[in-house]
Jmol script that loads the backbone (N, CA, C; Angstrom):
load data "model"
ATOM      1  N   UNK A   1     -50.403  21.698   9.983  1.00  0.00           N
ATOM      2  CA  UNK A   1     -49.221  21.191  10.169  1.00  0.00           C
ATOM      3  C   UNK A   1     -48.588  22.007  11.320  1.00  0.00           C
ATOM      4  N   UNK A   2     -48.033  21.542  12.350  1.00  0.00           N
ATOM      5  CA  UNK A   2     -47.544  22.370  13.443  1.00  0.00           C
ATOM      6  C   UNK A   2     -46.012  22.823  13.076  1.00  0.00           C
ATOM      7  N   UNK A   3     -45.619  23.993  13.407  1.00  0.00           N
ATOM      8  CA  UNK A   3     -44.230  24.323  13.217  1.00  0.00           C
ATOM      9  C   UNK A   3     -43.257  23.493  13.837  1.00  0.00           C
ATOM     10  N   UNK A   4     -42.093  23.270  13.062  1.00  0.00           N
ATOM     11  CA  UNK A   4     -41.093  22.399  13.647  1.00  0.00           C
ATOM     12  C   UNK A   4     -40.062  23.309  14.509  1.00  0.00           C
ATOM     13  N   UNK A   5     -39.505  22.711  15.528  1.00  0.00           N
ATOM     14  CA  UNK A   5     -38.404  23.405  16.422  1.00  0.00           C
ATOM     15  C   UNK A   5     -37.178  23.467  15.647  1.00  0.00           C
ATOM     16  N   UNK A   6     -36.407  24.617  15.890  1.00  0.00           N
ATOM     17  CA  UNK A   6     -35.156  24.758  15.244  1.00  0.00           C
ATOM     18  C   UNK A   6     -34.252  23.252  15.475  1.00  0.00           C
ATOM     19  N   UNK A   7     -33.529  22.741  14.423  1.00  0.00           N
ATOM     20  CA  UNK A   7     -32.784  21.688  14.390  1.00  0.00           C
ATOM     21  C   UNK A   7     -33.637  20.420  14.315  1.00  0.00           C
ATOM     22  N   UNK A   8     -34.870  20.604  14.256  1.00  0.00           N
ATOM     23  CA  UNK A   8     -35.720  19.335  13.973  1.00  0.00           C
ATOM     24  C   UNK A   8     -36.312  19.396  12.618  1.00  0.00           C
ATOM     25  N   UNK A   9     -36.058  18.055  11.890  1.00  0.00           N
ATOM     26  CA  UNK A   9     -36.649  17.995  10.635  1.00  0.00           C
ATOM     27  C   UNK A   9     -37.691  16.923  10.577  1.00  0.00           C
ATOM     28  N   UNK A  10     -38.450  17.114   9.596  1.00  0.00           N
ATOM     29  CA  UNK A  10     -39.589  16.061   9.570  1.00  0.00           C
ATOM     30  C   UNK A  10     -39.228  14.801   8.542  1.00  0.00           C
ATOM     31  N   UNK A  11     -39.208  13.645   9.304  1.00  0.00           N
ATOM     32  CA  UNK A  11     -38.704  12.518   8.420  1.00  0.00           C
ATOM     33  C   UNK A  11     -39.743  12.067   7.492  1.00  0.00           C
ATOM     34  N   UNK A  12     -39.145  11.805   6.380  1.00  0.00           N
ATOM     35  CA  UNK A  12     -40.019  11.400   5.171  1.00  0.00           C
ATOM     36  C   UNK A  12     -39.875   9.950   5.166  1.00  0.00           C
ATOM     37  N   UNK A  13     -40.834   9.214   5.520  1.00  0.00           N
ATOM     38  CA  UNK A  13     -40.805   7.789   5.452  1.00  0.00           C
ATOM     39  C   UNK A  13     -40.753   7.226   4.178  1.00  0.00           C
ATOM     40  N   UNK A  14     -41.446   7.772   3.207  1.00  0.00           N
ATOM     41  CA  UNK A  14     -41.659   7.370   1.833  1.00  0.00           C
ATOM     42  C   UNK A  14     -40.175   7.462   1.071  1.00  0.00           C
ATOM     43  N   UNK A  15     -39.450   8.457   1.216  1.00  0.00           N
ATOM     44  CA  UNK A  15     -38.217   8.775   0.740  1.00  0.00           C
ATOM     45  C   UNK A  15     -37.211   7.743   1.228  1.00  0.00           C
ATOM     46  N   UNK A  16     -37.254   7.709   2.548  1.00  0.00           N
ATOM     47  CA  UNK A  16     -36.447   6.525   3.270  1.00  0.00           C
ATOM     48  C   UNK A  16     -36.637   5.164   2.860  1.00  0.00           C
ATOM     49  N   UNK A  17     -38.031   4.774   2.675  1.00  0.00           N
ATOM     50  CA  UNK A  17     -38.406   3.465   2.176  1.00  0.00           C
ATOM     51  C   UNK A  17     -37.872   3.243   0.677  1.00  0.00           C
ATOM     52  N   UNK A  18     -37.895   4.205  -0.230  1.00  0.00           N
ATOM     53  CA  UNK A  18     -37.426   4.196  -1.585  1.00  0.00           C
ATOM     54  C   UNK A  18     -36.053   3.753  -1.349  1.00  0.00           C
ATOM     55  N   UNK A  19     -35.199   4.749  -0.682  1.00  0.00           N
ATOM     56  CA  UNK A  19     -33.778   4.434  -0.592  1.00  0.00           C
ATOM     57  C   UNK A  19     -33.292   2.974  -0.298  1.00  0.00           C
ATOM     58  N   UNK A  20     -34.025   2.615   0.819  1.00  0.00           N
ATOM     59  CA  UNK A  20     -33.773   1.237   1.257  1.00  0.00           C
ATOM     60  C   UNK A  20     -34.252   0.247   0.213  1.00  0.00           C
ATOM     61  N   UNK A  21     -35.162   0.383  -0.415  1.00  0.00           N
ATOM     62  CA  UNK A  21     -35.711  -0.498  -1.410  1.00  0.00           C
ATOM     63  C   UNK A  21     -34.636  -0.400  -2.750  1.00  0.00           C
ATOM     64  N   UNK A  22     -34.257   0.712  -2.983  1.00  0.00           N
ATOM     65  CA  UNK A  22     -33.290   0.922  -4.217  1.00  0.00           C
ATOM     66  C   UNK A  22     -32.030   0.267  -3.711  1.00  0.00           C
ATOM     67  N   UNK A  23     -31.768   0.400  -2.555  1.00  0.00           N
ATOM     68  CA  UNK A  23     -30.186  -0.178  -2.084  1.00  0.00           C
ATOM     69  C   UNK A  23     -30.334  -1.679  -2.162  1.00  0.00           C
ATOM     70  N   UNK A  24     -31.423  -2.126  -1.666  1.00  0.00           N
ATOM     71  CA  UNK A  24     -31.669  -3.663  -1.640  1.00  0.00           C
ATOM     72  C   UNK A  24     -31.574  -4.352  -3.173  1.00  0.00           C
ATOM     73  N   UNK A  25     -32.461  -3.452  -4.020  1.00  0.00           N
ATOM     74  CA  UNK A  25     -32.541  -4.024  -5.477  1.00  0.00           C
ATOM     75  C   UNK A  25     -31.051  -3.914  -5.976  1.00  0.00           C
ATOM     76  N   UNK A  26     -30.258  -2.964  -5.902  1.00  0.00           N
ATOM     77  CA  UNK A  26     -29.000  -2.902  -6.258  1.00  0.00           C
ATOM     78  C   UNK A  26     -28.041  -3.762  -5.705  1.00  0.00           C
ATOM     79  N   UNK A  27     -28.324  -4.182  -4.536  1.00  0.00           N
ATOM     80  CA  UNK A  27     -27.419  -5.346  -3.884  1.00  0.00           C
ATOM     81  C   UNK A  27     -27.597  -6.604  -4.647  1.00  0.00           C
ATOM     82  N   UNK A  28     -29.101  -6.923  -4.698  1.00  0.00           N
ATOM     83  CA  UNK A  28     -29.363  -8.213  -5.382  1.00  0.00           C
ATOM     84  C   UNK A  28     -28.736  -8.276  -6.810  1.00  0.00           C
ATOM     85  N   UNK A  29     -28.907  -7.151  -7.453  1.00  0.00           N
ATOM     86  CA  UNK A  29     -28.697  -7.120  -8.860  1.00  0.00           C
ATOM     87  C   UNK A  29     -27.161  -7.311  -9.066  1.00  0.00           C
ATOM     88  N   UNK A  30     -26.273  -6.666  -8.274  1.00  0.00           N
ATOM     89  CA  UNK A  30     -24.960  -6.864  -8.224  1.00  0.00           C
ATOM     90  C   UNK A  30     -24.446  -8.077  -7.787  1.00  0.00           C
ATOM     91  N   UNK A  31     -25.223  -8.726  -6.818  1.00  0.00           N
ATOM     92  CA  UNK A  31     -24.718 -10.153  -6.434  1.00  0.00           C
ATOM     93  C   UNK A  31     -25.131 -11.229  -7.640  1.00  0.00           C
ATOM     94  N   UNK A  32     -26.184 -10.968  -8.247  1.00  0.00           N
ATOM     95  CA  UNK A  32     -26.565 -11.719  -9.326  1.00  0.00           C
ATOM     96  C   UNK A  32     -25.742 -11.586 -10.502  1.00  0.00           C
ATOM     97  N   UNK A  33     -24.973 -10.364 -10.889  1.00  0.00           N
ATOM     98  CA  UNK A  33     -24.262 -10.264 -12.084  1.00  0.00           C
ATOM     99  C   UNK A  33     -22.598 -10.718 -11.782  1.00  0.00           C
ATOM    100  N   UNK A  34     -22.454 -10.788 -10.529  1.00  0.00           N
ATOM    101  CA  UNK A  34     -21.043 -10.909 -10.006  1.00  0.00           C
ATOM    102  C   UNK A  34     -20.618 -12.398 -10.879  1.00  0.00           C
ATOM    103  N   UNK A  35     -21.337 -13.535 -10.910  1.00  0.00           N
ATOM    104  CA  UNK A  35     -20.708 -14.539 -11.763  1.00  0.00           C
ATOM    105  C   UNK A  35     -20.251 -14.170 -13.128  1.00  0.00           C
ATOM    106  N   UNK A  36     -21.222 -13.439 -13.857  1.00  0.00           N
ATOM    107  CA  UNK A  36     -20.907 -13.161 -15.137  1.00  0.00           C
ATOM    108  C   UNK A  36     -19.643 -12.298 -15.244  1.00  0.00           C
ATOM    109  N   UNK A  37     -19.562 -11.289 -14.352  1.00  0.00           N
ATOM    110  CA  UNK A  37     -18.168 -10.654 -14.378  1.00  0.00           C
ATOM    111  C   UNK A  37     -17.126 -11.360 -14.156  1.00  0.00           C
ATOM    112  N   UNK A  38     -16.991 -12.288 -13.269  1.00  0.00           N
ATOM    113  CA  UNK A  38     -15.791 -13.118 -12.930  1.00  0.00           C
ATOM    114  C   UNK A  38     -15.694 -14.053 -14.344  1.00  0.00           C
ATOM    115  N   UNK A  39     -16.623 -14.485 -14.898  1.00  0.00           N
ATOM    116  CA  UNK A  39     -16.489 -15.359 -16.128  1.00  0.00           C
ATOM    117  C   UNK A  39     -15.881 -14.579 -17.327  1.00  0.00           C
ATOM    118  N   UNK A  40     -16.429 -13.256 -17.311  1.00  0.00           N
ATOM    119  CA  UNK A  40     -15.827 -12.422 -18.377  1.00  0.00           C
ATOM    120  C   UNK A  40     -14.272 -12.136 -18.096  1.00  0.00           C
ATOM    121  N   UNK A  41     -13.949 -11.811 -16.852  1.00  0.00           N
ATOM    122  CA  UNK A  41     -12.531 -11.597 -16.679  1.00  0.00           C
ATOM    123  C   UNK A  41     -11.749 -12.753 -16.742  1.00  0.00           C
ATOM    124  N   UNK A  42     -12.175 -13.945 -16.381  1.00  0.00           N
ATOM    125  CA  UNK A  42     -11.444 -15.079 -16.742  1.00  0.00           C
ATOM    126  C   UNK A  42     -11.237 -15.341 -18.205  1.00  0.00           C
ATOM    127  N   UNK A  43     -12.175 -15.126 -18.999  1.00  0.00           N
ATOM    128  CA  UNK A  43     -11.975 -15.115 -20.520  1.00  0.00           C
ATOM    129  C   UNK A  43     -11.026 -14.114 -21.075  1.00  0.00           C
ATOM    130  N   UNK A  44     -11.109 -13.002 -20.440  1.00  0.00           N
ATOM    131  CA  UNK A  44     -10.137 -11.955 -21.034  1.00  0.00           C
ATOM    132  C   UNK A  44      -8.670 -12.200 -20.467  1.00  0.00           C
ATOM    133  N   UNK A  45      -8.772 -12.827 -19.229  1.00  0.00           N
ATOM    134  CA  UNK A  45      -7.199 -13.246 -18.767  1.00  0.00           C
ATOM    135  C   UNK A  45      -6.529 -14.164 -19.722  1.00  0.00           C
ATOM    136  N   UNK A  46      -7.431 -15.189 -20.170  1.00  0.00           N
ATOM    137  CA  UNK A  46      -7.011 -16.318 -20.906  1.00  0.00           C
ATOM    138  C   UNK A  46      -6.612 -15.727 -22.351  1.00  0.00           C
ATOM    139  N   UNK A  47      -7.250 -14.730 -22.831  1.00  0.00           N
ATOM    140  CA  UNK A  47      -7.020 -14.209 -24.081  1.00  0.00           C
ATOM    141  C   UNK A  47      -5.730 -13.288 -24.257  1.00  0.00           C
ATOM    142  N   UNK A  48      -5.336 -12.956 -22.832  1.00  0.00           N
ATOM    143  CA  UNK A  48      -4.237 -12.074 -22.623  1.00  0.00           C
ATOM    144  C   UNK A  48      -2.967 -12.867 -22.603  1.00  0.00           C
ATOM    145  N   UNK A  49      -2.973 -14.054 -22.404  1.00  0.00           N
ATOM    146  CA  UNK A  49      -1.780 -14.929 -22.348  1.00  0.00           C
ATOM    147  C   UNK A  49      -0.876 -14.970 -23.487  1.00  0.00           C
ATOM    148  N   UNK A  50      -1.330 -15.145 -24.784  1.00  0.00           N
ATOM    149  CA  UNK A  50      -0.267 -15.071 -25.860  1.00  0.00           C
ATOM    150  C   UNK A  50       0.264 -13.598 -26.237  1.00  0.00           C
ATOM    151  N   UNK A  51      -0.601 -12.582 -25.628  1.00  0.00           N
ATOM    152  CA  UNK A  51       0.051 -11.338 -25.976  1.00  0.00           C
ATOM    153  C   UNK A  51       1.049 -11.155 -24.846  1.00  0.00           C
ATOM    154  N   UNK A  52       0.837 -11.499 -23.598  1.00  0.00           N
ATOM    155  CA  UNK A  52       1.938 -11.474 -22.586  1.00  0.00           C
ATOM    156  C   UNK A  52       3.242 -12.205 -22.985  1.00  0.00           C
ATOM    157  N   UNK A  53       3.002 -13.480 -23.383  1.00  0.00           N
ATOM    158  CA  UNK A  53       4.155 -14.123 -23.980  1.00  0.00           C
ATOM    159  C   UNK A  53       5.014 -13.497 -25.010  1.00  0.00           C
ATOM    160  N   UNK A  54       4.238 -12.923 -26.080  1.00  0.00           N
ATOM    161  CA  UNK A  54       5.027 -12.110 -27.091  1.00  0.00           C
ATOM    162  C   UNK A  54       5.811 -10.977 -26.811  1.00  0.00           C
ATOM    163  N   UNK A  55       5.119 -10.283 -25.573  1.00  0.00           N
ATOM    164  CA  UNK A  55       5.577  -9.263 -25.052  1.00  0.00           C
ATOM    165  C   UNK A  55       6.985  -9.510 -24.330  1.00  0.00           C
ATOM    166  N   UNK A  56       6.688 -10.652 -23.477  1.00  0.00           N
ATOM    167  CA  UNK A  56       7.953 -11.046 -22.752  1.00  0.00           C
ATOM    168  C   UNK A  56       9.135 -11.461 -23.694  1.00  0.00           C
ATOM    169  N   UNK A  57       8.971 -12.213 -24.987  1.00  0.00           N
ATOM    170  CA  UNK A  57       9.895 -12.475 -25.808  1.00  0.00           C
ATOM    171  C   UNK A  57      10.587 -11.283 -26.363  1.00  0.00           C
ATOM    172  N   UNK A  58       9.608 -10.221 -26.601  1.00  0.00           N
ATOM    173  CA  UNK A  58      10.327  -9.062 -27.325  1.00  0.00           C
ATOM    174  C   UNK A  58      11.144  -8.307 -26.297  1.00  0.00           C
ATOM    175  N   UNK A  59      10.709  -8.293 -24.985  1.00  0.00           N
ATOM    176  CA  UNK A  59      11.459  -7.695 -24.000  1.00  0.00           C
ATOM    177  C   UNK A  59      12.744  -8.298 -23.882  1.00  0.00           C
ATOM    178  N   UNK A  60      12.902  -9.740 -23.906  1.00  0.00           N
ATOM    179  CA  UNK A  60      14.118 -10.402 -23.730  1.00  0.00           C
ATOM    180  C   UNK A  60      15.077 -10.192 -24.914  1.00  0.00           C
ATOM    181  N   UNK A  61      14.600 -10.013 -26.069  1.00  0.00           N
ATOM    182  CA  UNK A  61      15.408  -9.674 -27.166  1.00  0.00           C
ATOM    183  C   UNK A  61      15.989  -8.223 -26.986  1.00  0.00           C
ATOM    184  N   UNK A  62      15.306  -7.264 -26.594  1.00  0.00           N
ATOM    185  CA  UNK A  62      15.639  -5.899 -26.497  1.00  0.00           C
ATOM    186  C   UNK A  62      16.544  -5.888 -25.099  1.00  0.00           C
ATOM    187  N   UNK A  63      16.597  -6.736 -24.286  1.00  0.00           N
ATOM    188  CA  UNK A  63      17.626  -6.688 -23.161  1.00  0.00           C
ATOM    189  C   UNK A  63      18.906  -7.129 -23.621  1.00  0.00           C
ATOM    190  N   UNK A  64      19.135  -8.116 -24.575  1.00  0.00           N
ATOM    191  CA  UNK A  64      20.288  -8.688 -25.192  1.00  0.00           C
ATOM    192  C   UNK A  64      21.005  -7.801 -26.196  1.00  0.00           C
ATOM    193  N   UNK A  65      20.305  -6.748 -26.486  1.00  0.00           N
ATOM    194  CA  UNK A  65      20.940  -5.708 -27.503  1.00  0.00           C
ATOM    195  C   UNK A  65      22.095  -4.944 -26.698  1.00  0.00           C
ATOM    196  N   UNK A  66      23.461  -4.890 -27.321  1.00  0.00           N
ATOM    197  CA  UNK A  66      24.425  -4.103 -26.754  1.00  0.00           C
ATOM    198  C   UNK A  66      24.111  -2.619 -27.001  1.00  0.00           C
ATOM    199  N   UNK A  67      24.360  -1.835 -25.921  1.00  0.00           N
ATOM    200  CA  UNK A  67      24.021  -0.339 -25.958  1.00  0.00           C
ATOM    201  C   UNK A  67      25.133   0.236 -26.700  1.00  0.00           C
ATOM    202  N   UNK A  68      24.666   1.407 -27.544  1.00  0.00           N
ATOM    203  CA  UNK A  68      25.634   2.020 -28.498  1.00  0.00           C
ATOM    204  C   UNK A  68      26.367   3.051 -27.487  1.00  0.00           C
ATOM    205  N   UNK A  69      27.613   3.367 -27.913  1.00  0.00           N
ATOM    206  CA  UNK A  69      28.399   4.191 -27.028  1.00  0.00           C
ATOM    207  C   UNK A  69      27.791   5.580 -27.211  1.00  0.00           C
ATOM    208  N   UNK A  70      28.007   6.422 -26.161  1.00  0.00           N
ATOM    209  CA  UNK A  70      27.513   7.753 -26.111  1.00  0.00           C
ATOM    210  C   UNK A  70      28.448   8.673 -27.035  1.00  0.00           C
ATOM    211  N   UNK A  71      27.712   9.522 -27.730  1.00  0.00           N
ATOM    212  CA  UNK A  71      28.568  10.550 -28.652  1.00  0.00           C
ATOM    213  C   UNK A  71      28.476  11.779 -27.887  1.00  0.00           C
ATOM    214  N   UNK A  72      29.608  12.345 -27.920  1.00  0.00           N
ATOM    215  CA  UNK A  72      29.828  13.890 -27.456  1.00  0.00           C
ATOM    216  C   UNK A  72      29.378  14.747 -28.404  1.00  0.00           C
ATOM    217  N   UNK A  73      28.442  15.545 -27.997  1.00  0.00           N
ATOM    218  CA  UNK A  73      27.609  16.528 -29.033  1.00  0.00           C
ATOM    219  C   UNK A  73      27.945  17.891 -28.505  1.00  0.00           C
ATOM    220  N   UNK A  74      29.094  18.208 -27.594  1.00  0.00           N
ATOM    221  CA  UNK A  74      29.303  19.418 -27.262  1.00  0.00           C
ATOM    222  C   UNK A  74      29.854  20.177 -28.462  1.00  0.00           C
ATOM    223  N   UNK A  75      29.349  21.504 -28.497  1.00  0.00           N
ATOM    224  CA  UNK A  75      29.862  22.410 -29.785  1.00  0.00           C
ATOM    225  C   UNK A  75      31.319  22.467 -29.555  1.00  0.00           C
ATOM    226  N   UNK A  76      31.977  22.611 -30.842  1.00  0.00           N
ATOM    227  CA  UNK A  76      33.454  22.739 -30.965  1.00  0.00           C
ATOM    228  C   UNK A  76      34.016  23.973 -30.009  1.00  0.00           C
ATOM    229  N   UNK A  77      33.446  25.141 -30.176  1.00  0.00           N
ATOM    230  CA  UNK A  77      33.820  26.305 -29.443  1.00  0.00           C
ATOM    231  C   UNK A  77      33.760  26.010 -27.852  1.00  0.00           C
ATOM    232  N   UNK A  78      32.789  25.250 -27.296  1.00  0.00           N
ATOM    233  CA  UNK A  78      32.610  25.181 -25.978  1.00  0.00           C
ATOM    234  C   UNK A  78      33.760  24.020 -25.582  1.00  0.00           C
ATOM    235  N   UNK A  79      34.102  23.005 -26.477  1.00  0.00           N
ATOM    236  CA  UNK A  79      35.309  22.205 -26.113  1.00  0.00           C
ATOM    237  C   UNK A  79      36.615  23.063 -26.041  1.00  0.00           C
ATOM    238  N   UNK A  80      36.663  23.786 -26.966  1.00  0.00           N
ATOM    239  CA  UNK A  80      37.963  24.843 -27.103  1.00  0.00           C
ATOM    240  C   UNK A  80      37.997  25.643 -25.599  1.00  0.00           C
ATOM    241  N   UNK A  81      36.812  26.133 -25.256  1.00  0.00           N
ATOM    242  CA  UNK A  81      36.942  26.846 -24.010  1.00  0.00           C
ATOM    243  C   UNK A  81      37.426  25.970 -22.841  1.00  0.00           C
ATOM    244  N   UNK A  82      36.715  24.947 -22.823  1.00  0.00           N
ATOM    245  CA  UNK A  82      36.943  23.937 -21.765  1.00  0.00           C
ATOM    246  C   UNK A  82      38.492  23.664 -21.662  1.00  0.00           C
ATOM    247  N   UNK A  83      39.066  23.337 -22.896  1.00  0.00           N
ATOM    248  CA  UNK A  83      40.417  22.951 -22.756  1.00  0.00           C
ATOM    249  C   UNK A  83      41.360  24.005 -22.585  1.00  0.00           C
ATOM    250  N   UNK A  84      41.003  25.275 -22.996  1.00  0.00           N
ATOM    251  CA  UNK A  84      41.652  26.451 -22.629  1.00  0.00           C
ATOM    252  C   UNK A  84      41.624  26.834 -21.084  1.00  0.00           C
ATOM    253  N   UNK A  85      40.493  26.595 -20.317  1.00  0.00           N
ATOM    254  CA  UNK A  85      40.480  26.713 -19.008  1.00  0.00           C
ATOM    255  C   UNK A  85      41.096  25.652 -18.186  1.00  0.00           C
ATOM    256  N   UNK A  86      41.164  24.358 -18.652  1.00  0.00           N
ATOM    257  CA  UNK A  86      41.841  23.349 -18.096  1.00  0.00           C
ATOM    258  C   UNK A  86      43.297  23.732 -18.308  1.00  0.00           C
ATOM    259  N   UNK A  87      43.984  24.203 -19.346  1.00  0.00           N
ATOM    260  CA  UNK A  87      45.316  24.589 -19.610  1.00  0.00           C
ATOM    261  C   UNK A  87      45.672  25.696 -18.573  1.00  0.00           C
ATOM    262  N   UNK A  88      44.916  26.717 -18.496  1.00  0.00           N
ATOM    263  CA  UNK A  88      45.264  27.698 -17.743  1.00  0.00           C
ATOM    264  C   UNK A  88      45.148  27.329 -16.187  1.00  0.00           C
ATOM    265  N   UNK A  89      44.349  26.650 -15.663  1.00  0.00           N
ATOM    266  CA  UNK A  89      44.320  26.072 -14.285  1.00  0.00           C
ATOM    267  C   UNK A  89      45.655  25.491 -13.886  1.00  0.00           C
ATOM    268  N   UNK A  90      46.226  24.537 -14.828  1.00  0.00           N
ATOM    269  CA  UNK A  90      47.458  23.813 -14.447  1.00  0.00           C
ATOM    270  C   UNK A  90      48.459  24.812 -14.419  1.00  0.00           C
TER     271      UNK A  90
END
end "model"
wireframe off; spacefill off
backbone 0.3
color backbone group
């Protein structure tokens, strides 16, 4: 086998042929399985309809709830300091 020049590589026709054959087989397989994937997704979407309806009704129930008023949880000593500072500034 003669030595290759720098930058030249030997082409491996068998490897390229196997790559092309594998890509072809994968493409045909994906095209074949596509109708089954679409059918499965349709069935799954139909099964989700009752769940989404219940979720929507629960969401509408929670939207109608009146919010509770906020509770001031500031410690008493900080409230006292704030009142003192406000009194001192005026």
